[in-house]
matplotlib code that plots the C-alpha trace (Angstrom):
import matplotlib.pyplot as plt

x = [16.2, 12.6, 10.0, 6.5, 3.5, -0.2, -3.2, -3.3, 0.0, 3.6, 6.3, 8.5, 12.0, 13.6, 17.5, 19.5, 21.3, 18.2, 19.2, 22.1, 19.4, 18.7, 16.9, 14.1, 13.5, 13.6, 11.0, 8.6, 9.2, 8.7, 5.2, 4.5, 5.9, 3.7, 0.7, 1.4, 1.4, -2.1, -5.0, -7.1, -4.7, -4.8, -1.0, -0.1, 3.0, 0.9, 0.0, 3.5, 4.8, 2.3, 3.3, 7.0, 6.3, 4.3, 7.2, 9.7, 7.3, 6.8, 10.6, 11.0, 8.3, 9.9, 13.3, 14.5, 17.4, 17.1, 19.3, 17.3, 14.0, 15.0, 16.0, 12.6, 10.7, 12.6, 11.9, 8.4, 7.8, 9.3, 6.9, 4.0, 5.0, 5.2, 1.7, 0.2, 1.7, 0.3, -3.1, -2.6, -1.6, -4.3, -7.3, -6.5, -5.2, -8.7, -8.1, -4.5, -6.2, -9.1, -6.7, -4.7, -8.0, -9.5, -6.4, -4.1, -3.9, -1.8, -3.7, -2.8, -5.0, -4.1, -6.6, -4.4, -1.5, -3.7, -5.4, -2.1, -0.3, -0.8, 0.4, 3.2, 4.5, 4.2, 6.4, 8.9, 9.0, 9.5, 12.3, 14.1, 13.9, 15.1, 18.0, 18.9, 18.5, 18.9, 15.6, 13.3, 10.5, 7.9, 9.1, 8.9, 5.4, 4.2, 5.2, 3.4, -0.2, 1.1, 3.8, 1.8, -1.1, 1.4, 3.1, -0.3, -1.1, 2.0, 0.9, -2.6, -1.0, -1.3, -5.1, -7.5, -9.6, -12.9, -13.2, -15.2, -16.8, -14.3, -11.4, -8.0, -5.1, -3.1, 0.2, 2.2, 0.9, 1.5, 5.2, 5.5, 4.2, 5.5, 9.0, 11.0, 9.7, 12.4, 11.6, 13.8, 11.9, 12.7, 9.8, 12.5, 14.5, 11.4, 10.4, 13.9, 13.5, 10.0, 11.7, 14.3, 11.8, 9.8, 12.9, 13.7]
y = [-35.0, -34.6, -35.5, -34.1, -35.4, -34.6, -35.1, -33.0, -31.3, -31.9, -33.7, -31.3, -32.0, -30.0, -30.1, -31.5, -28.0, -26.7, -28.6, -26.1, -23.6, -23.3, -26.2, -24.1, -22.4, -25.7, -27.0, -24.3, -24.8, -28.5, -27.8, -25.7, -28.5, -31.0, -28.7, -28.5, -32.3, -32.4, -31.6, -30.7, -27.9, -24.5, -24.4, -24.7, -23.7, -20.9, -19.3, -19.5, -17.8, -15.1, -14.4, -14.3, -11.9, -9.6, -9.3, -8.6, -6.2, -4.2, -3.9, -2.7, -0.1, 1.3, 1.0, -1.2, -3.8, -7.4, -7.5, -4.8, -6.5, -9.8, -7.8, -5.9, -9.2, -10.9, -8.2, -7.8, -11.6, -11.6, -9.1, -10.9, -14.1, -12.5, -10.9, -14.1, -16.0, -13.4, -14.0, -17.8, -17.6, -15.1, -16.0, -19.4, -20.6, -19.9, -16.2, -16.3, -18.5, -16.1, -13.1, -14.8, -16.1, -12.6, -10.5, -12.7, -11.7, -10.1, -6.8, -3.8, -3.7, -1.1, -2.9, -6.0, -4.0, -2.7, -6.2, -7.9, -5.4, -2.3, 1.1, 1.1, -2.3, -0.8, 2.0, -0.2, -2.4, 0.4, 1.8, -1.5, -1.9, 1.6, 1.0, -2.2, -0.9, 2.8, 3.4, 6.3, 5.2, 6.5, 4.1, 1.3, 2.2, 2.4, -1.2, -2.7, -2.7, -4.9, -6.9, -8.0, -9.4, -11.3, -12.9, -13.8, -15.4, -17.4, -18.8, -19.5, -22.1, -24.7, -24.3, -26.6, -25.6, -26.8, -26.2, -28.4, -26.8, -26.7, -27.9, -26.2, -27.9, -25.2, -27.0, -24.0, -21.5, -24.2, -24.6, -20.9, -20.3, -23.4, -24.2, -24.9, -21.6, -19.9, -16.3, -16.1, -18.1, -16.3, -15.7, -14.3, -17.4, -19.5, -17.5, -17.9, -21.7, -21.4, -19.3, -22.0, -24.7, -23.1, -22.6, -26.3]
z = [-7.9, -7.1, -9.6, -9.6, -11.4, -11.2, -13.3, -16.5, -15.6, -17.0, -14.9, -12.9, -12.0, -9.3, -9.3, -6.4, -6.1, -4.4, -1.4, -0.8, 0.5, 4.2, 5.5, 7.1, 3.8, 1.9, 4.5, 3.5, -0.2, 0.3, 1.5, -1.7, -3.8, -1.9, -2.5, -6.3, -6.3, -4.7, -7.0, -4.0, -3.1, -4.6, -5.6, -9.2, -11.4, -13.1, -9.7, -8.5, -11.8, -11.4, -7.7, -8.8, -11.8, -9.6, -7.1, -9.9, -11.7, -8.5, -8.1, -11.6, -11.3, -8.1, -9.6, -6.9, -7.9, -7.3, -4.1, -2.4, -3.6, -1.8, 1.4, 1.4, 0.7, 3.6, 6.2, 5.2, 5.3, 8.8, 9.9, 8.2, 9.9, 13.3, 13.0, 11.6, 14.5, 17.0, 15.5, 15.7, 19.3, 20.4, 18.2, 16.8, 13.4, 11.9, 12.2, 10.5, 7.7, 7.4, 6.9, 4.0, 2.4, 2.4, 1.5, -0.4, -4.1, -6.8, -6.9, -4.6, -1.4, 1.2, 3.6, 3.6, 5.2, 8.0, 8.3, 9.0, 11.2, 13.3, 12.0, 14.7, 13.3, 9.8, 10.8, 12.5, 9.5, 7.1, 9.2, 9.3, 5.5, 5.0, 7.2, 5.4, 1.8, 2.0, 0.2, 1.0, 3.4, 1.0, -1.6, 0.8, 2.1, -1.5, -2.1, 0.8, -0.5, -3.4, -1.6, 1.4, -0.5, -2.7, 0.4, 1.6, -1.7, -1.5, 1.9, 0.4, -1.9, 0.8, 1.3, -0.3, -3.3, -1.7, 2.1, 4.4, 7.4, 10.2, 8.0, 8.6, 6.8, 4.9, 5.2, 3.7, 6.3, 9.1, 8.0, 7.7, 11.3, 13.1, 11.6, 14.8, 16.3, 14.1, 13.5, 10.4, 7.9, 4.7, 2.2, -0.2, -0.2, -0.6, -3.7, -5.1, -4.8, -6.4, -9.4, -9.9, -9.8, -12.5, -14.8, -14.8]

ax = plt.figure().add_subplot(projection="3d")
ax.plot(x, y, z, "-o")
ax.set_aspect("equal")
plt.show()
């Protein structure tokens, strides 16, 4: 049982059952928990709750069930990871951090979709989601301007509230990009862990 404590916030206990999740996803969620426990980091329970609620509301508005919503989030997260990792490798971690800082949020932003990946990648991603869920591509594409900023906002939880010049230490983003070189780090699983954390 993990117990989180931080100034002016209640204690949070995380059940041992969470350890049943895949280790790579727990590693990402571990970084979120660590960020919540650091006052200097942006992560906090209210922010996590808002992110989860936005994903659920988006699914309800588009009449997408929970199972399909998780599949969509997993696939979109995979493509976001690939795109950010490419930016990290070609332009440096600074560029990847700049993208999530500028485009992360809980409001729809079509510019975020284009900032993260090319139109070709967007089409490839929409096709993969359509094949996996049976949803119409128009429905999938209509979800992206909301879902991608939400994913970026989740990654932003590891950033510091006040940045010093040249300081790059977003632990959540680094875990997302660098976990064992694994291309299957699952945002949907990490969000499920966050939801279970908030319910305890």
